[in-house]
N, CA, C and O atoms as a GROMACS GRO file, in nm:
protein
  376
    1MET      N    1  11.389   9.463   8.840
    1MET     CA    2  11.340   9.344   8.923
    1MET      C    3  11.189   9.384   8.916
    1MET      O    4  11.141   9.497   8.925
    2HIS      N    5  11.118   9.247   8.895
    2HIS     CA    6  10.969   9.262   8.891
    2HIS      C    7  10.898   9.268   9.033
    2HIS      O    8  10.930   9.186   9.119
    3PRO      N    9  10.813   9.353   9.056
    3PRO     CA   10  10.762   9.389   9.170
    3PRO      C   11  10.731   9.254   9.262
    3PRO      O   12  10.775   9.240   9.377
    4ASP      N   13  10.670   9.182   9.210
    4ASP     CA   14  10.659   9.013   9.263
    4ASP      C   15  10.785   8.962   9.331
    4ASP      O   16  10.797   8.920   9.446
    5LEU      N   17  10.867   8.975   9.244
    5LEU     CA   18  10.969   8.910   9.297
    5LEU      C   19  11.063   8.985   9.406
    5LEU      O   20  11.129   8.919   9.486
    6TYR      N   21  11.067   9.136   9.406
    6TYR     CA   22  11.090   9.227   9.482
    6TYR      C   23  11.020   9.204   9.642
    6TYR      O   24  11.086   9.212   9.745
    7CYS      N   25  10.923   9.184   9.638
    7CYS     CA   26  10.811   9.167   9.740
    7CYS      C   27  10.852   9.019   9.813
    7CYS      O   28  10.858   9.001   9.935
    8ALA      N   29  10.876   8.929   9.719
    8ALA     CA   30  10.925   8.799   9.781
    8ALA      C   31  11.035   8.789   9.857
    8ALA      O   32  11.046   8.726   9.963
    9ASP      N   33  11.149   8.878   9.777
    9ASP     CA   34  11.284   8.850   9.851
    9ASP      C   35  11.256   8.973   9.990
    9ASP      O   36  11.315   8.961  10.098
   10LYS      N   37  11.190   9.048   9.971
   10LYS     CA   38  11.186   9.127  10.088
   10LYS      C   39  11.110   9.068  10.209
   10LYS      O   40  11.167   9.068  10.318
   11ALA      N   41  11.009   9.029  10.200
   11ALA     CA   42  10.892   8.973  10.276
   11ALA      C   43  10.952   8.803  10.314
   11ALA      O   44  10.977   8.766  10.428
   12ALA      N   45  10.964   8.735  10.218
   12ALA     CA   46  10.986   8.604  10.236
   12ALA      C   47  11.094   8.531  10.156
   12ALA      O   48  11.071   8.456  10.061
   13PRO      N   49  11.242   8.568  10.218
   13PRO     CA   50  11.319   8.505  10.136
   13PRO      C   51  11.341   8.362  10.138
   13PRO      O   52  11.314   8.311  10.247
   14PRO      N   53  11.379   8.289  10.056
   14PRO     CA   54  11.404   8.129  10.089
   14PRO      C   55  11.476   8.101  10.215
   14PRO      O   56  11.577   8.164  10.247
   15GLY      N   57  11.426   8.007  10.285
   15GLY     CA   58  11.461   7.963  10.444
   15GLY      C   59  11.405   8.021  10.544
   15GLY      O   60  11.400   7.966  10.654
   16SER      N   61  11.343   8.165  10.518
   16SER     CA   62  11.257   8.244  10.612
   16SER      C   63  11.140   8.141  10.658
   16SER      O   64  11.085   8.052  10.593
   17PRO      N   65  11.124   8.175  10.763
   17PRO     CA   66  10.975   8.115  10.801
   17PRO      C   67  10.862   8.180  10.724
   17PRO      O   68  10.769   8.101  10.710
   18ALA      N   69  10.844   8.285  10.676
   18ALA     CA   70  10.760   8.350  10.596
   18ALA      C   71  10.757   8.257  10.460
   18ALA      O   72  10.651   8.219  10.411
   19HIS      N   73  10.868   8.229  10.411
   19HIS     CA   74  10.862   8.149  10.292
   19HIS      C   75  10.807   8.030  10.304
   19HIS      O   76  10.737   7.987  10.212
   20TYR      N   77  10.828   7.958  10.418
   20TYR     CA   78  10.782   7.830  10.446
   20TYR      C   79  10.630   7.847  10.466
   20TYR      O   80  10.561   7.772  10.397
   21CYS      N   81  10.572   7.919  10.537
   21CYS     CA   82  10.461   7.948  10.563
   21CYS      C   83  10.368   7.975  10.447
   21CYS      O   84  10.248   7.948  10.455
   22LEU      N   85  10.433   8.040  10.318
   22LEU     CA   86  10.337   8.075  10.223
   22LEU      C   87  10.340   7.937  10.098
   22LEU      O   88  10.255   7.920  10.011
   23LEU      N   89  10.460   7.853  10.122
   23LEU     CA   90  10.444   7.751  10.034
   23LEU      C   91  10.335   7.681   9.994
   23LEU      O   92  10.320   7.643   9.878
   24GLY      N   93  10.253   7.660  10.089
   24GLY     CA   94  10.090   7.595  10.073
   24GLY      C   95   9.992   7.670  10.019
   24GLY      O   96   9.881   7.624   9.994
   25SER      N   97  10.028   7.797   9.994
   25SER     CA   98   9.926   7.891   9.941
   25SER      C   99   9.930   7.889   9.796
   25SER      O  100  10.031   7.854   9.735
   26ASP      N  101   9.806   7.933   9.729
   26ASP     CA  102   9.832   7.906   9.585
   26ASP      C  103   9.896   8.047   9.548
   26ASP      O  104   9.922   8.134   9.632
   27ALA      N  105   9.920   8.060   9.400
   27ALA     CA  106  10.037   8.183   9.369
   27ALA      C  107   9.945   8.296   9.371
   27ALA      O  108  10.020   8.394   9.374
   28GLY      N  109   9.828   8.337   9.370
   28GLY     CA  110   9.758   8.458   9.402
   28GLY      C  111   9.808   8.511   9.527
   28GLY      O  112   9.882   8.609   9.532
   29THR      N  113   9.765   8.438   9.639
   29THR     CA  114   9.757   8.403   9.767
   29THR      C  115   9.912   8.467   9.826
   29THR      O  116   9.934   8.562   9.902
   30ARG      N  117  10.006   8.372   9.758
   30ARG     CA  118  10.124   8.392   9.802
   30ARG      C  119  10.181   8.548   9.734
   30ARG      O  120  10.274   8.606   9.790
   31ALA      N  121  10.137   8.585   9.653
   31ALA     CA  122  10.160   8.731   9.598
   31ALA      C  123  10.113   8.826   9.665
   31ALA      O  124  10.180   8.926   9.687
   32THR      N  125   9.995   8.813   9.707
   32THR     CA  126   9.932   8.894   9.785
   32THR      C  127   9.990   8.917   9.909
   32THR      O  128  10.032   9.029   9.938
   33LEU      N  129   9.998   8.822   9.986
   33LEU     CA  130  10.049   8.832  10.130
   33LEU      C  131  10.206   8.879  10.114
   33LEU      O  132  10.253   8.953  10.200
   34GLY      N  133  10.288   8.836  10.003
   34GLY     CA  134  10.423   8.872   9.982
   34GLY      C  135  10.423   9.048   9.967
   34GLY      O  136  10.516   9.114  10.015
   35ALA      N  137  10.331   9.099   9.909
   35ALA     CA  138  10.321   9.214   9.893
   35ALA      C  139  10.256   9.304   9.999
   35ALA      O  140  10.266   9.426   9.985
   36LEU      N  141  10.198   9.257  10.093
   36LEU     CA  142  10.119   9.290  10.216
   36LEU      C  143  10.262   9.309  10.297
   36LEU      O  144  10.315   9.416  10.327
   37TRP      N  145  10.312   9.170  10.326
   37TRP     CA  146  10.420   9.169  10.417
   37TRP      C  147  10.536   9.253  10.385
   37TRP      O  148  10.592   9.317  10.474
   38ALA      N  149  10.582   9.257  10.245
   38ALA     CA  150  10.703   9.365  10.201
   38ALA      C  151  10.669   9.514  10.256
   38ALA      O  152  10.758   9.584  10.305
   39LEU      N  153  10.532   9.559  10.247
   39LEU     CA  154  10.518   9.687  10.276
   39LEU      C  155  10.538   9.698  10.409
   39LEU      O  156  10.600   9.794  10.454
   40GLU      N  157  10.478   9.580  10.503
   40GLU     CA  158  10.503   9.605  10.651
   40GLU      C  159  10.669   9.628  10.672
   40GLU      O  160  10.722   9.722  10.731
   41ARG      N  161  10.730   9.525  10.613
   41ARG     CA  162  10.888   9.542  10.630
   41ARG      C  163  10.963   9.643  10.584
   41ARG      O  164  11.074   9.665  10.631
   42GLU      N  165  10.903   9.728  10.472
   42GLU     CA  166  10.947   9.878  10.429
   42GLU      C  167  10.923   9.953  10.556
   42GLU      O  168  11.019   9.995  10.620
   43LEU      N  169  10.792   9.973  10.600
   43LEU     CA  170  10.735  10.067  10.687
   43LEU      C  171  10.800  10.059  10.823
   43LEU      O  172  10.832  10.158  10.889
   44ALA      N  173  10.823   9.899  10.870
   44ALA     CA  174  10.867   9.892  11.030
   44ALA      C  175  11.034   9.892  10.986
   44ALA      O  176  11.110   9.891  11.082
   45GLY      N  177  11.080   9.894  10.888
   45GLY     CA  178  11.224   9.928  10.887
   45GLY      C  179  11.285  10.050  10.912
   45GLY      O  180  11.400  10.067  10.954
   46ILE      N  181  11.194  10.143  10.883
   46ILE     CA  182  11.256  10.307  10.859
   46ILE      C  183  11.288  10.357  11.017
   46ILE      O  184  11.391  10.423  11.025
   47VAL      N  185  11.233  10.341  11.113
   47VAL     CA  186  11.284  10.378  11.251
   47VAL      C  187  11.442  10.321  11.290
   47VAL      O  188  11.541  10.392  11.308
   48PRO      N  189  11.437  10.194  11.297
   48PRO     CA  190  11.604  10.139  11.290
   48PRO      C  191  11.668  10.170  11.223
   48PRO      O  192  11.783  10.178  11.266
   49GLU      N  193  11.648  10.211  11.078
   49GLU     CA  194  11.753  10.248  10.990
   49GLU      C  195  11.774  10.384  10.990
   49GLU      O  196  11.861  10.424  10.912
   50CYS      N  197  11.716  10.468  11.059
   50CYS     CA  198  11.738  10.607  11.075
   50CYS      C  199  11.784  10.655  11.160
   50CYS      O  200  11.704  10.637  11.252
   51ARG      N  201  11.897  10.729  11.207
   51ARG     CA  202  11.953  10.787  11.299
   51ARG      C  203  11.884  10.913  11.346
   51ARG      O  204  11.854  10.936  11.463
   52GLU      N  205  11.863  10.991  11.245
   52GLU     CA  206  11.819  11.141  11.260
   52GLU      C  207  11.656  11.119  11.213
   52GLU      O  208  11.613  11.065  11.111
   53PRO      N  209  11.566  11.190  11.345
   53PRO     CA  210  11.448  11.199  11.317
   53PRO      C  211  11.359  11.243  11.186
   53PRO      O  212  11.263  11.189  11.132
   54ALA      N  213  11.419  11.346  11.163
   54ALA     CA  214  11.388  11.422  11.037
   54ALA      C  215  11.389  11.336  10.920
   54ALA      O  216  11.302  11.349  10.833
   55VAL      N  217  11.504  11.231  10.911
   55VAL     CA  218  11.499  11.147  10.797
   55VAL      C  219  11.397  11.070  10.806
   55VAL      O  220  11.336  11.059  10.700
   56ALA      N  221  11.344  10.993  10.921
   56ALA     CA  222  11.255  10.889  10.931
   56ALA      C  223  11.132  10.949  10.882
   56ALA      O  224  11.055  10.885  10.810
   57ARG      N  225  11.103  11.096  10.927
   57ARG     CA  226  10.981  11.151  10.897
   57ARG      C  227  10.971  11.163  10.760
   57ARG      O  228  10.871  11.127  10.698
   58ALA      N  229  11.064  11.210  10.712
   58ALA     CA  230  11.082  11.234  10.539
   58ALA      C  231  11.045  11.116  10.496
   58ALA      O  232  10.944  11.120  10.425
   59LYS      N  233  11.103  10.978  10.518
   59LYS     CA  234  11.053  10.852  10.465
   59LYS      C  235  10.924  10.818  10.465
   59LYS      O  236  10.862  10.769  10.370
   60PHE      N  237  10.875  10.849  10.587
   60PHE     CA  238  10.714  10.830  10.615
   60PHE      C  239  10.621  10.898  10.521
   60PHE      O  240  10.524  10.860  10.456
   61ASP      N  241  10.700  11.040  10.539
   61ASP     CA  242  10.619  11.122  10.452
   61ASP      C  243  10.594  11.064  10.280
   61ASP      O  244  10.488  11.068  10.217
   62TRP      N  245  10.707  11.020  10.240
   62TRP     CA  246  10.720  10.954  10.110
   62TRP      C  247  10.625  10.843  10.096
   62TRP      O  248  10.545  10.830  10.004
   63TRP      N  249  10.642  10.762  10.197
   63TRP     CA  250  10.532  10.662  10.180
   63TRP      C  251  10.394  10.696  10.188
   63TRP      O  252  10.310  10.637  10.119
   64ARG      N  253  10.365  10.790  10.270
   64ARG     CA  254  10.230  10.840  10.260
   64ARG      C  255  10.178  10.885  10.121
   64ARG      O  256  10.072  10.848  10.072
   65ALA      N  257  10.270  10.970  10.062
   65ALA     CA  258  10.261  11.014   9.926
   65ALA      C  259  10.257  10.866   9.825
   65ALA      O  260  10.183  10.856   9.726
   66GLU      N  261  10.320  10.793   9.857
   66GLU     CA  262  10.347  10.687   9.763
   66GLU      C  263  10.178  10.602   9.787
   66GLU      O  264  10.110  10.562   9.692
   67LEU      N  265  10.147  10.591   9.906
   67LEU     CA  266  10.018  10.519   9.918
   67LEU      C  267   9.915  10.582   9.849
   67LEU      O  268   9.824  10.524   9.791
   68ARG      N  269   9.933  10.715   9.856
   68ARG     CA  270   9.817  10.799   9.769
   68ARG      C  271   9.811  10.784   9.628
   68ARG      O  272   9.711  10.804   9.559
   69THR      N  273   9.956  10.738   9.576
   69THR     CA  274   9.957  10.710   9.436
   69THR      C  275   9.912  10.590   9.394
   69THR      O  276   9.870  10.574   9.280
   70LEU      N  277   9.916  10.498   9.481
   70LEU     CA  278   9.870  10.366   9.475
   70LEU      C  279   9.711  10.390   9.447
   70LEU      O  280   9.658  10.343   9.346
   71GLU      N  281   9.636  10.470   9.548
   71GLU     CA  282   9.506  10.499   9.535
   71GLU      C  283   9.478  10.556   9.413
   71GLU      O  284   9.372  10.528   9.357
   72GLY      N  285   9.576  10.648   9.352
   72GLY     CA  286   9.542  10.714   9.205
   72GLY      C  287   9.566  10.628   9.088
   72GLY      O  288   9.526  10.652   8.974
   73GLY      N  289   9.646  10.505   9.132
   73GLY     CA  290   9.668  10.400   9.012
   73GLY      C  291   9.823  10.422   8.938
   73GLY      O  292   9.856  10.368   8.832
   74THR      N  293   9.896  10.501   9.007
   74THR     CA  294  10.023  10.505   8.949
   74THR      C  295  10.144  10.509   9.051
   74THR      O  296  10.220  10.604   9.065
   75PRO      N  297  10.148  10.399   9.112
   75PRO     CA  298  10.253  10.373   9.211
   75PRO      C  299  10.389  10.368   9.163
   75PRO      O  300  10.396  10.327   9.047
   76GLN      N  301  10.504  10.398   9.221
   76GLN     CA  302  10.632  10.406   9.167
   76GLN      C  303  10.710  10.274   9.230
   76GLN      O  304  10.772  10.192   9.162
   77HIS      N  305  10.696  10.272   9.345
   77HIS     CA  306  10.774  10.180   9.430
   77HIS      C  307  10.735  10.000   9.406
   77HIS      O  308  10.615   9.975   9.396
   78PRO      N  309  10.802   9.919   9.399
   78PRO     CA  310  10.773   9.783   9.356
   78PRO      C  311  10.674   9.720   9.444
   78PRO      O  312  10.579   9.658   9.397
   79VAL      N  313  10.698   9.738   9.600
   79VAL     CA  314  10.568   9.700   9.674
   79VAL      C  315  10.436   9.740   9.624
   79VAL      O  316  10.343   9.660   9.616
   80THR      N  317  10.427   9.886   9.583
   80THR     CA  318  10.292   9.913   9.588
   80THR      C  319  10.254   9.889   9.443
   80THR      O  320  10.134   9.898   9.416
   81GLN      N  321  10.338   9.860   9.346
   81GLN     CA  322  10.301   9.827   9.204
   81GLN      C  323  10.269   9.698   9.222
   81GLN      O  324  10.197   9.658   9.130
   82ALA      N  325  10.298   9.600   9.320
   82ALA     CA  326  10.257   9.468   9.327
   82ALA      C  327  10.136   9.476   9.407
   82ALA      O  328  10.058   9.383   9.387
   83LEU      N  329  10.098   9.564   9.494
   83LEU     CA  330   9.968   9.555   9.563
   83LEU      C  331   9.852   9.602   9.458
   83LEU      O  332   9.745   9.541   9.455
   84ALA      N  333   9.876   9.706   9.379
   84ALA     CA  334   9.796   9.764   9.298
   84ALA      C  335   9.677   9.686   9.220
   84ALA      O  336   9.558   9.716   9.226
   85PRO      N  337   9.734   9.578   9.146
   85PRO     CA  338   9.628   9.478   9.069
   85PRO      C  339   9.585   9.393   9.180
   85PRO      O  340   9.477   9.335   9.167
   86ARG      N  341   9.651   9.378   9.283
   86ARG     CA  342   9.576   9.280   9.390
   86ARG      C  343   9.456   9.344   9.444
   86ARG      O  344   9.346   9.287   9.447
   87LEU      N  345   9.475   9.451   9.484
   87LEU     CA  346   9.369   9.539   9.563
   87LEU      C  347   9.260   9.548   9.455
   87LEU      O  348   9.148   9.507   9.484
   88ARG      N  349   9.283   9.595   9.337
   88ARG     CA  350   9.189   9.617   9.229
   88ARG      C  351   9.109   9.486   9.219
   88ARG      O  352   8.986   9.496   9.209
   89ALA      N  353   9.163   9.374   9.220
   89ALA     CA  354   9.138   9.228   9.184
   89ALA      C  355   9.010   9.182   9.320
   89ALA      O  356   8.921   9.098   9.306
   90ARG      N  357   9.035   9.254   9.429
   90ARG     CA  358   8.955   9.229   9.534
   90ARG      C  359   8.847   9.334   9.548
   90ARG      O  360   8.756   9.316   9.629
   91GLY      N  361   8.851   9.418   9.490
   91GLY     CA  362   8.765   9.547   9.479
   91GLY      C  363   8.791   9.633   9.611
   91GLY      O  364   8.707   9.694   9.678
   92LEU      N  365   8.895   9.626   9.628
   92LEU     CA  366   8.942   9.726   9.744
   92LEU      C  367   9.019   9.850   9.705
   92LEU      O  368   9.104   9.858   9.616
   93ASP      N  369   8.977   9.946   9.783
   93ASP     CA  370   9.057  10.068   9.756
   93ASP      C  371   9.184  10.092   9.864
   93ASP      O  372   9.178  10.069   9.985
   94ALA      N  373   9.286  10.139   9.799
   94ALA     CA  374   9.406  10.160   9.858
   94ALA      C  375   9.364  10.241   9.977
   94ALA      O  376   9.448  10.281  10.058
   0.00000   0.00000   0.00000
């Protein structure tokens, strides 16, 4: 699945308030906000999904490492892959 589609499905699926909120935005803004919101959803979902604190810590550690790979230019997760070109286009560092 393309990273932008993954993010749109994660952050603003059709029929959701976020989906309707983004409809009036241009494609670039929609994709950027979708990627940022998808990252927030990924991170916010860790604690409710994990019953074991050690598993939650491991997931947060994985995301920390993945955000470092975003900074280095080699992200592996669809969310960070979607964010990488948008951060560069705006002259932002991860």
